[in-house]
C-alpha positions as CSV (number, residue, x, y, z in Angstrom):
1,M,-136.3,-80.2,239.0
2,Q,-135.9,-76.6,240.1
3,E,-132.4,-75.3,240.8
4,F,-131.5,-72.4,243.1
5,D,-128.4,-70.5,244.3
6,L,-129.6,-71.0,247.9
7,I,-132.1,-73.2,249.8
8,V,-133.1,-71.9,253.2
9,I,-134.7,-74.5,255.5
10,G,-136.9,-72.7,258.0
11,S,-138.6,-69.3,257.8
12,G,-138.1,-68.0,261.4
13,P,-136.0,-64.9,262.1
14,A,-132.9,-66.6,260.8
15,G,-134.6,-68.2,257.8
16,Y,-136.6,-65.3,256.4
17,T,-133.8,-62.7,257.2
18,G,-131.2,-64.9,255.5
19,A,-133.5,-65.5,252.5
20,I,-134.2,-61.8,252.0
21,R,-130.6,-60.8,252.4
22,A,-129.5,-63.5,249.9
23,A,-132.1,-62.3,247.4
24,Q,-130.9,-58.7,247.9
25,L,-127.4,-59.9,247.0
26,G,-128.7,-61.3,243.7
27,M,-129.2,-65.0,244.6
28,K,-132.1,-67.1,243.4
29,V,-133.6,-68.3,246.7
30,A,-136.0,-71.0,247.9
31,C,-137.3,-71.2,251.4
32,I,-138.8,-74.3,252.9
33,E,-141.2,-74.0,255.8
34,K,-143.2,-76.8,257.4
35,R,-146.0,-74.4,258.7
36,V,-148.5,-72.9,256.3
37,T,-147.5,-69.5,257.5
38,L,-144.0,-67.9,257.5
39,G,-142.2,-66.6,260.6
40,G,-141.3,-69.7,262.5
41,T,-141.9,-70.3,266.2
42,C,-141.0,-66.7,267.1
43,L,-143.7,-65.1,265.0
44,N,-146.4,-67.8,265.2
45,V,-146.2,-69.2,268.8
46,G,-143.3,-67.4,270.5
47,C,-141.8,-64.0,270.7
48,I,-144.5,-62.0,269.0
49,P,-147.8,-63.4,270.5
50,S,-146.1,-63.4,274.0
51,K,-145.2,-59.7,273.7
52,V,-148.8,-59.0,272.5
53,L,-150.2,-60.6,275.6
54,L,-147.6,-59.0,277.8
55,N,-148.7,-55.6,276.5
56,F,-152.5,-56.3,276.8
57,S,-152.2,-57.9,280.2
58,E,-150.1,-54.9,281.4
59,K,-152.8,-52.5,280.3
60,Y,-155.5,-54.5,282.0
61,H,-153.6,-54.7,285.2
62,E,-152.9,-51.0,285.1
63,V,-156.5,-50.1,284.7
64,L,-157.6,-52.5,287.4
65,N,-155.0,-51.6,290.0
66,H,-153.6,-48.1,289.4
67,C,-155.9,-45.8,287.5
68,A,-157.8,-44.8,290.6
69,D,-154.4,-43.7,292.2
70,I,-154.2,-40.9,289.6
71,G,-157.8,-39.8,289.6
72,I,-159.1,-42.0,286.8
73,M,-162.2,-43.7,288.2
74,T,-163.2,-46.7,286.1
75,S,-163.6,-50.5,286.2
76,A,-162.2,-53.2,284.0
77,K,-163.8,-56.4,282.7
78,L,-161.7,-59.0,280.9
79,D,-162.8,-60.5,277.6
80,L,-160.1,-63.1,277.1
81,Q,-161.5,-64.4,273.9
82,K,-161.4,-60.9,272.3
83,M,-157.8,-60.5,273.6
84,M,-156.8,-63.7,272.0
85,T,-158.5,-62.8,268.8
86,K,-156.5,-59.5,268.7
87,K,-153.3,-61.4,269.4
88,S,-154.0,-63.7,266.5
89,Q,-154.7,-60.8,264.2
90,V,-151.3,-59.2,265.0
91,V,-149.6,-62.5,264.3
92,S,-151.5,-62.9,261.0
93,D,-150.7,-59.4,259.8
94,L,-147.0,-59.9,260.5
95,C,-147.0,-63.3,258.7
96,K,-148.6,-61.6,255.7
97,G,-145.9,-59.0,255.9
98,I,-143.2,-61.6,255.4
99,E,-145.1,-63.2,252.6
100,S,-145.1,-59.8,250.8
101,L,-141.4,-59.4,251.4
102,F,-140.8,-62.9,249.8
103,V,-142.9,-61.8,246.8
104,K,-141.0,-58.5,246.5
105,N,-137.7,-60.2,246.6
106,K,-138.7,-63.1,244.3
107,I,-138.1,-65.8,246.9
108,T,-139.8,-69.1,246.1
109,K,-141.7,-70.6,249.1
110,F,-142.1,-74.3,249.6
111,T,-144.4,-75.8,252.3
112,G,-143.5,-79.1,253.9
113,S,-140.8,-80.9,255.8
114,A,-137.2,-80.8,254.4
115,K,-134.8,-83.7,254.3
116,F,-131.3,-83.9,252.8
117,I,-130.8,-86.4,249.9
118,S,-127.3,-85.1,249.2
119,A,-125.1,-82.1,249.8
120,N,-127.0,-80.2,247.1
121,L,-130.4,-81.9,247.0
122,V,-133.3,-81.5,249.4
123,E,-136.6,-83.4,249.4
124,I,-139.8,-81.7,250.5
125,T,-142.7,-83.7,251.9
126,N,-146.1,-82.2,252.3
127,G,-148.7,-84.9,253.0
128,T,-148.6,-87.2,250.0
129,S,-146.7,-84.7,247.8
130,V,-142.9,-85.1,247.5
131,T,-140.7,-82.6,245.6
132,Q,-137.0,-82.3,245.2
133,I,-135.0,-79.1,244.6
134,S,-131.3,-78.4,244.4
135,A,-129.0,-75.5,245.2
136,K,-125.3,-74.5,245.2
137,N,-125.6,-73.6,249.0
138,I,-128.0,-74.7,251.7
139,L,-128.7,-72.8,254.9
140,I,-130.2,-74.7,257.9
141,A,-132.3,-72.4,260.0
142,T,-134.8,-74.9,261.6
143,G,-134.9,-73.2,265.0
144,S,-135.7,-75.0,268.3
145,D,-138.3,-77.1,270.2
146,I,-139.3,-77.2,273.8
147,I,-137.3,-79.3,276.2
148,E,-139.5,-82.0,277.9
149,M,-139.0,-83.5,281.3
150,P,-139.2,-87.2,282.4
151,N,-142.6,-88.1,284.1
152,I,-144.2,-84.9,282.8
153,V,-146.3,-85.3,279.7
154,V,-147.4,-82.1,277.9
155,D,-151.0,-82.4,276.7
156,E,-151.5,-78.7,276.0
157,E,-154.7,-78.8,278.1
158,Y,-153.6,-79.1,281.7
159,I,-149.8,-79.3,281.3
160,V,-148.9,-76.9,278.6
161,S,-145.8,-75.7,276.7
162,S,-145.2,-72.0,275.9
163,T,-147.4,-72.6,272.8
164,G,-150.4,-73.8,274.9
165,A,-149.9,-71.0,277.4
166,L,-150.5,-68.4,274.7
167,S,-153.9,-69.8,273.9
168,L,-155.7,-70.8,277.1
169,A,-159.5,-70.6,276.9
170,K,-159.9,-69.1,280.4
171,V,-157.8,-67.6,283.2
172,P,-156.7,-70.4,285.5
173,E,-157.2,-69.8,289.2
174,T,-153.7,-71.3,289.9
175,M,-150.8,-71.8,287.6
176,V,-147.4,-73.4,288.3
177,V,-144.5,-72.5,286.0
178,I,-141.7,-75.0,285.9
179,G,-138.6,-73.0,285.0
180,G,-137.5,-69.5,286.1
181,G,-136.0,-68.4,282.8
182,Y,-137.2,-65.6,280.6
183,I,-140.0,-67.7,278.9
184,G,-141.5,-68.9,282.2
185,L,-141.3,-65.5,283.8
186,E,-142.8,-63.6,280.9
187,L,-145.7,-66.0,280.5
188,G,-146.2,-66.3,284.2
189,S,-146.4,-62.5,284.4
190,V,-149.1,-62.5,281.7
191,W,-151.4,-64.9,283.6
192,N,-150.5,-63.3,287.0
193,R,-151.8,-59.9,285.7
194,L,-154.9,-61.5,284.3
195,G,-155.8,-63.0,287.7
196,S,-154.0,-66.3,288.2
197,K,-152.1,-67.1,291.4
198,V,-148.7,-68.0,289.9
199,T,-145.9,-70.0,291.4
200,V,-142.6,-70.4,289.7
201,I,-140.5,-73.4,290.4
202,E,-136.8,-73.1,289.6
203,Y,-134.1,-75.8,290.2
204,A,-131.3,-73.2,290.5
205,E,-130.7,-71.0,293.5
206,T,-131.8,-67.9,291.5
207,I,-134.1,-67.0,288.7
208,V,-132.3,-66.3,285.4
209,P,-128.9,-67.2,286.7
210,A,-127.0,-65.6,283.8
211,L,-127.9,-62.1,284.9
212,D,-125.8,-59.8,287.0
213,K,-126.4,-60.8,290.6
214,E,-127.4,-57.3,291.8
215,I,-130.0,-57.2,289.0
216,I,-131.3,-60.7,289.9
217,S,-131.8,-59.5,293.5
218,Q,-133.9,-56.5,292.5
219,F,-135.8,-58.5,289.9
220,T,-136.6,-61.2,292.5
221,K,-138.0,-58.7,294.9
222,L,-140.1,-56.9,292.2
223,L,-141.6,-60.2,291.0
224,Q,-142.5,-61.1,294.6
225,K,-144.0,-57.7,295.1
226,Q,-146.4,-58.6,292.3
227,S,-147.5,-61.7,294.3
228,I,-145.6,-64.1,292.1
229,E,-144.3,-66.9,294.4
230,L,-140.8,-68.1,293.6
231,R,-139.7,-71.5,294.8
232,L,-136.0,-71.8,294.2
233,N,-133.7,-74.8,294.7
234,T,-136.7,-76.9,293.9
235,K,-136.9,-80.0,291.7
236,V,-140.1,-81.3,290.1
237,L,-140.2,-85.1,290.5
238,S,-143.5,-85.9,288.7
239,A,-146.9,-84.6,287.7
240,E,-150.3,-86.3,287.4
241,K,-153.8,-85.2,286.5
242,K,-156.4,-85.8,289.1
243,A,-160.0,-84.3,289.4
244,G,-159.3,-81.4,287.1
245,K,-156.1,-80.5,288.7
246,V,-152.4,-81.2,288.2
247,I,-150.6,-82.6,291.3
248,L,-146.9,-82.0,291.3
249,N,-144.4,-83.8,293.6
250,I,-141.5,-81.4,294.3
251,Q,-138.3,-81.8,296.2
252,Q,-136.3,-79.1,297.9
253,T,-132.7,-79.6,296.8
254,T,-131.2,-78.1,300.0
255,D,-132.7,-80.6,302.4
256,S,-134.2,-83.3,300.1
257,S,-137.7,-82.7,301.6
258,V,-140.6,-83.7,299.3
259,Q,-144.1,-82.1,299.2
260,Q,-147.1,-81.8,296.8
261,I,-148.6,-78.8,295.3
262,S,-151.5,-78.5,292.9
263,A,-152.5,-76.2,290.1
264,D,-155.2,-75.8,287.4
265,I,-152.5,-75.3,284.8
266,V,-148.8,-76.3,284.7
267,L,-146.6,-74.5,282.3
268,L,-143.4,-76.4,281.3
269,A,-140.7,-73.8,280.5
270,V,-137.3,-75.4,281.2
271,G,-135.7,-74.2,278.0
272,R,-135.5,-75.2,274.3
273,K,-133.4,-77.5,272.2
274,A,-132.1,-77.4,268.7
275,H,-134.5,-78.8,266.1
276,T,-132.2,-81.0,264.0
277,T,-134.2,-84.3,263.9
278,N,-135.5,-85.9,260.6
279,L,-133.3,-83.6,258.5
280,G,-131.1,-86.4,257.2
281,L,-128.0,-85.0,258.8
282,D,-126.6,-88.4,259.6
283,K,-126.7,-89.3,255.9
284,L,-124.2,-86.5,255.2
285,A,-122.3,-87.1,258.5
286,I,-123.0,-83.5,259.6
287,Q,-121.8,-83.3,263.1
288,T,-123.9,-82.3,266.2
289,D,-122.9,-81.9,269.8
290,K,-124.5,-83.5,272.9
291,Q,-127.3,-81.0,272.8
292,N,-128.0,-81.9,269.1
293,R,-126.7,-78.5,268.0
294,I,-125.0,-78.5,264.6
295,T,-121.2,-77.9,264.7
296,V,-120.1,-75.1,262.5
297,N,-116.9,-73.1,261.9
298,D,-116.4,-69.3,262.1
299,H,-118.1,-68.9,258.7
300,F,-121.2,-71.0,259.8
301,Q,-120.2,-73.9,257.6
302,T,-120.8,-77.5,258.6
303,I,-118.3,-80.2,257.8
304,I,-119.8,-79.9,254.3
305,P,-118.6,-76.5,253.1
306,N,-121.7,-75.6,251.1
307,I,-124.1,-76.4,253.9
308,Y,-124.4,-73.7,256.5
309,A,-126.3,-73.5,259.8
310,V,-127.4,-70.5,261.9
311,G,-129.7,-69.5,264.8
312,D,-131.0,-71.9,267.5
313,V,-129.6,-75.0,265.7
314,I,-126.0,-73.9,266.6
315,A,-124.3,-72.9,269.9
316,G,-125.1,-69.7,271.6
317,P,-128.0,-67.9,273.2
318,M,-131.4,-68.8,271.6
319,L,-132.4,-65.2,270.7
320,A,-134.1,-64.1,267.5
321,H,-131.8,-61.1,267.0
322,K,-128.7,-63.3,267.3
323,A,-130.2,-65.7,264.7
324,E,-130.9,-62.8,262.4
325,E,-127.3,-61.5,262.7
326,E,-125.9,-64.9,262.0
327,A,-128.1,-65.4,258.9
328,V,-127.1,-62.1,257.4
329,A,-123.4,-62.9,258.1
330,A,-123.7,-66.4,256.6
331,V,-125.2,-65.3,253.3
332,E,-122.8,-62.4,253.0
333,I,-120.0,-64.9,253.4
334,M,-121.5,-67.0,250.7
335,A,-121.5,-64.0,248.5
336,G,-117.8,-63.3,249.2
337,L,-118.4,-60.5,251.6
338,A,-117.1,-60.1,255.2
339,G,-120.0,-61.3,257.3
340,H,-119.4,-60.9,261.0
341,V,-121.3,-61.3,264.3
342,N,-120.0,-59.6,267.5
343,Y,-121.0,-62.2,270.1
344,N,-119.8,-60.1,272.9
345,L,-122.5,-57.5,272.3
346,I,-125.7,-59.5,271.8
347,P,-128.3,-57.9,274.2
348,S,-130.9,-59.9,276.1
349,V,-134.2,-58.6,277.2
350,I,-136.9,-60.0,279.6
351,Y,-140.2,-58.4,278.8
352,T,-141.7,-58.6,282.3
353,W,-142.7,-55.6,284.4
354,P,-140.3,-54.1,284.9
355,E,-138.3,-55.1,281.9
356,V,-134.7,-56.4,282.3
357,A,-132.1,-55.8,279.7
358,S,-128.4,-56.7,279.6
359,V,-125.4,-56.5,277.3
360,G,-121.7,-57.3,277.8
361,L,-120.1,-58.6,281.0
362,T,-121.6,-58.9,284.5
363,E,-119.9,-57.8,287.7
364,E,-119.3,-61.5,288.6
365,Q,-117.7,-62.2,285.2
366,L,-115.3,-59.2,285.6
367,K,-114.3,-60.4,289.0
368,E,-113.7,-63.9,287.7
369,A,-111.6,-62.5,284.9
370,K,-109.6,-60.3,287.4
371,I,-110.4,-57.2,285.4
372,D,-110.2,-53.9,287.4
373,Y,-113.5,-52.1,286.9
374,K,-115.6,-49.3,288.2
375,V,-119.4,-49.2,288.7
376,G,-121.8,-46.5,287.8
377,K,-125.4,-46.9,289.1
378,F,-128.5,-44.8,288.8
379,P,-132.0,-45.6,290.3
380,F,-135.1,-44.7,288.3
381,L,-136.5,-43.4,291.5
382,A,-134.3,-40.3,290.9
383,N,-135.2,-39.9,287.2
384,S,-137.8,-37.2,286.5
385,R,-139.4,-39.0,283.6
386,A,-139.8,-42.2,285.6
387,R,-141.3,-40.2,288.5
388,S,-143.7,-38.4,286.2
389,T,-145.0,-41.7,284.8
390,G,-145.2,-43.3,288.3
391,F,-142.9,-46.3,287.3
392,T,-139.9,-45.8,289.4
393,D,-138.7,-49.4,290.2
394,G,-135.3,-50.4,289.0
395,M,-131.9,-49.0,288.1
396,V,-129.2,-48.6,285.4
397,K,-125.8,-50.2,286.1
398,I,-122.8,-49.6,283.9
399,L,-119.5,-51.4,284.3
400,A,-116.4,-49.8,282.9
401,D,-112.7,-50.5,282.8
402,S,-111.1,-48.6,285.7
403,V,-108.0,-47.7,283.6
404,T,-109.4,-47.0,280.1
405,D,-113.0,-46.2,281.1
406,K,-114.2,-48.4,278.2
407,V,-117.8,-49.7,278.9
408,L,-117.6,-53.5,279.5
409,G,-121.2,-54.2,280.5
410,A,-124.6,-52.6,280.9
411,H,-127.5,-53.8,282.9
412,I,-131.0,-52.2,283.2
413,I,-134.0,-53.2,285.2
414,G,-136.9,-50.8,284.8
415,P,-139.4,-49.3,282.4
416,A,-138.4,-49.4,278.7
417,A,-135.2,-51.3,279.6
418,G,-135.4,-53.2,276.3
419,T,-135.5,-49.9,274.4
420,M,-132.7,-48.2,276.3
421,I,-130.3,-51.1,276.0
422,A,-130.0,-50.4,272.3
423,E,-128.2,-47.1,272.9
424,L,-125.7,-48.8,275.1
425,V,-125.1,-51.6,272.6
426,A,-124.3,-48.9,270.0
427,F,-122.0,-47.1,272.4
428,M,-120.2,-50.4,273.2
429,E,-120.0,-51.5,269.6
430,F,-117.8,-48.4,268.9
431,G,-115.7,-48.8,272.0
432,A,-117.2,-45.9,274.0
433,S,-116.2,-44.9,277.5
434,S,-118.6,-44.2,280.3
435,E,-117.8,-40.5,280.0
436,D,-118.8,-40.6,276.3
437,I,-122.2,-41.8,277.4
438,A,-122.5,-39.1,280.1
439,R,-121.4,-36.3,277.7
440,T,-124.0,-37.3,275.0
441,C,-126.9,-34.9,275.1
442,H,-130.2,-36.6,275.8
443,A,-133.7,-35.0,275.6
444,H,-135.1,-34.0,279.0
445,P,-137.1,-35.5,280.5
446,T,-136.5,-39.0,279.2
447,L,-135.7,-42.4,280.6
448,R,-132.0,-42.5,279.9
449,I,-128.6,-43.6,281.2
450,D,-126.7,-41.6,283.8
451,P,-123.5,-43.3,285.0
452,S,-122.2,-42.0,288.3
453,L,-118.8,-40.5,288.7
454,A,-116.5,-43.1,290.0
455,G,-113.2,-41.4,289.8
456,M,-111.6,-37.9,289.8
457,G,-108.3,-37.5,287.8
458,W,-105.5,-35.1,288.9
459,G,-102.2,-34.1,287.5
460,V,-99.2,-32.0,288.4
461,I,-96.9,-30.3,285.8
462,D,-94.0,-27.9,285.8
463,T,-94.1,-25.1,283.3
464,D,-90.4,-24.0,283.4
465,P,-89.4,-26.2,281.6
466,L,-92.6,-28.0,280.7
467,K,-92.6,-31.5,282.2
468,Y,-94.8,-34.1,283.8
469,L,-94.4,-34.5,287.6
470,A,-97.2,-36.7,288.9
471,S,-100.8,-37.8,288.3
472,G,-103.5,-40.1,289.7
473,V,-107.1,-40.9,290.1
474,I,-109.2,-40.5,293.3
475,K,-111.7,-43.4,293.2
476,T,-114.8,-43.4,295.3
477,K,-117.4,-46.1,295.7
478,S,-121.0,-45.3,294.6
479,S,-122.2,-47.4,297.5
480,E,-120.6,-45.0,300.0
481,P,-122.6,-42.1,301.5
482,M,-122.0,-38.8,299.6
483,H,-120.3,-37.1,302.6
484,K,-117.7,-39.9,302.8
485,R,-117.0,-39.7,299.1
486,L,-116.5,-36.0,299.3
487,A,-114.3,-36.3,302.4
488,L,-112.1,-38.8,300.5
489,I,-111.7,-36.5,297.5
490,V,-110.8,-33.5,299.8
491,A,-108.3,-35.5,301.8
492,S,-106.6,-37.0,298.8
493,L,-106.3,-33.6,297.0
494,Q,-105.0,-32.0,300.2
495,K,-102.1,-34.4,300.2
496,V,-101.3,-33.6,296.6
497,I,-101.4,-29.9,297.3
498,M,-99.2,-30.2,300.4
499,Q,-96.7,-32.3,298.5
500,Y,-96.3,-30.3,295.3
501,Q,-97.2,-26.7,296.5
502,P,-98.8,-25.6,293.2
503,V,-99.0,-21.9,292.1
504,V,-102.0,-22.4,289.9
505,V,-104.9,-24.9,290.2
506,A,-107.1,-25.5,287.1
507,M,-110.3,-27.4,286.9
508,E,-112.6,-28.5,284.2
509,E,-116.0,-26.7,284.1
510,T,-119.1,-28.6,284.8
511,F,-120.5,-30.3,281.7
512,V,-124.3,-30.2,282.5
513,N,-126.3,-32.3,280.1
514,M,-127.1,-35.1,282.5
515,N,-130.2,-35.2,284.6
516,S,-130.5,-33.0,287.7
517,V,-129.5,-35.6,290.2
518,S,-126.2,-36.5,288.5
519,S,-125.4,-32.9,287.9
520,L,-126.1,-32.2,291.6
521,K,-123.7,-34.9,292.6
522,L,-121.0,-33.5,290.3
523,G,-121.7,-30.1,291.8
524,Y,-121.1,-31.5,295.3
525,A,-117.6,-32.8,294.2
526,R,-116.7,-29.5,292.5
527,G,-117.9,-27.5,295.5
528,A,-115.8,-29.6,297.9
529,V,-112.7,-29.1,295.7
530,M,-113.2,-25.4,295.3
531,S,-113.7,-25.0,299.1
532,L,-110.4,-26.8,299.6
533,I,-108.6,-24.7,297.1
534,G,-110.0,-21.5,298.7
535,G,-107.9,-22.3,301.8
536,Y,-104.6,-21.9,299.9
537,D,-102.9,-18.9,298.3
538,V,-103.1,-20.2,294.8
539,A,-104.6,-18.9,291.5
540,F,-107.6,-20.8,290.3
541,R,-108.8,-21.2,286.7
542,E,-111.6,-23.1,285.0
543,F,-111.7,-24.3,281.4
544,K,-114.5,-25.7,279.3
545,P,-114.2,-29.4,278.2
546,N,-114.1,-28.5,274.5
547,V,-111.5,-25.9,275.0
548,I,-109.3,-28.3,276.9
549,K,-109.6,-30.9,274.2
550,K,-108.9,-28.4,271.4
551,S,-105.8,-27.2,273.2
552,V,-104.1,-30.6,273.0
553,V,-105.8,-32.3,270.1
554,G,-106.9,-29.3,268.0
555,Y,-110.5,-30.6,268.0
556,G,-113.1,-29.8,270.7
557,H,-114.9,-33.1,270.4
558,A,-111.9,-35.3,270.5
559,E,-112.1,-38.8,272.0
560,K,-110.5,-39.6,275.3
561,N,-107.9,-41.9,273.7
562,Q,-106.9,-39.0,271.4
563,V,-106.4,-36.8,274.4
564,L,-104.3,-39.5,276.1
565,Q,-102.1,-40.0,273.1
566,M,-101.5,-36.3,272.6
567,I,-100.6,-35.7,276.3
568,K,-98.1,-38.5,276.0
569,L,-96.6,-36.9,272.9
570,L,-96.7,-33.2,274.0
571,L,-95.9,-33.4,277.7
572,P,-92.3,-34.6,278.5
573,G,-92.3,-37.4,281.0
574,A,-96.0,-38.3,280.5
575,S,-95.4,-41.3,278.4
576,V,-95.8,-43.5,281.5
577,I,-99.6,-42.7,281.9
578,S,-102.3,-44.8,280.5
579,N,-105.4,-43.6,282.4
580,F,-108.0,-41.4,280.6
581,D,-108.9,-39.5,283.8
582,E,-105.2,-38.6,284.4
583,A,-104.8,-37.5,280.8
584,D,-107.9,-35.2,281.1
585,A,-106.5,-33.6,284.2
586,L,-103.1,-33.1,282.7
587,A,-104.7,-31.6,279.6
């Protein structure tokens, strides 16, 4: 019998990532996979082939519908078989890539179904062949399966799962997608672009209910603009095949009315469930919840300490990158290292057109938690790069703590949203403020993040002797017209000037590295303030941001929290302040 330091059951994103990391840490690793190829559902029949078809169908749709608009006169003819062949080639190449990584890291691959015999012993069945191997630790990474519905039988011919929807032999005239989550919307988008009339049926009152509501609203309108029909608050009662069609009985949940609709193809995409059956977990009394997910502690250990579980088989969002993070953390913990996953900052992306990406909290969650926040929004319609490419749908929305300015959530709908969200994840991982993002130099023109100014800090000090007198933040709503926001700033500052009768007024110079629209808005605010000051007999001074920071911290690129702490230390009476905007003004 072969013995290993670690047996990994499953070779999807969690399985192969965990196996490779364990090998890098010096472990002797075995990986058991029931498929002939490595990569799991994600690589073979999930994330990767769906993204290939999303890309190909987007190109086809662009040539068919938009090239003439920019002076490229051509026609497009679809060769679906060739498209599918290319998709399969991409998948095959990536599977071979994992195979080579296994060889490079000396990971032993076993093909077959795994079953626990004991806490250290696993049996592998492949046809009539049965093999047993043992290990000090075992990592369960068996992924997930589709969720089926009563009275709806998936035959992968007329009623298909996501797997079948990736391999249709022809473009159906009509397709009904049951489920308005990311899987249903992505695959529905593929076939809509290729020529199908697509209807999405969703039981909830919105598509993708976990998203920020403002993003959902825009997303809904943009999908409908692409002629995807959305039937919300609708329940599917049954499905039957008749004369080459699928007849669905559906019920409106708002009034219980029932009707029939038909389609050439029905895609069942109501979610996925943990794949934990036939593993022999009951033999070891390994606990699962009502959704068959394995129960683990903070170190990903089951009730048996040497058996770990990660990815779709445990609680949390069923995302490949979440699974990879957990697998790395689990094997690092096995090796005595400090493995960790920050579940608050796991991004999600829907690869439709436009893409939708999100990380952190939504506006609804902040309201429910009673957290005082501010909102920065920027439409792609005003972004020069988006305008130059012709793809101007969507927006960036950033949510920040109104006191500390720390970014709490970021939501993007638009071109390359899935790419841009990575920058915001990195910022949030290191506790950045919205100003930190704004003050980071980005190449121009690019698609990037431009949070709007939501507050203007002010402070009043006495110089003889030096002491703190007052401070505050003038908050404006980005939803208000610009002239009203400027009027509020002017009126508020006028009250401060009238009350304290200053001799000198100082203002931070414009820090222009944002795009032209954001810079222009900031210029409006500065102009309004300068116009107000011009009406009083006071001296006026401007200082560069790095000079201000250097004067109080000794470092021109100091963080906002450093400025706040030094102001509280250096300025008598200022220990009461806690707002970054006020601290900047006092500095």
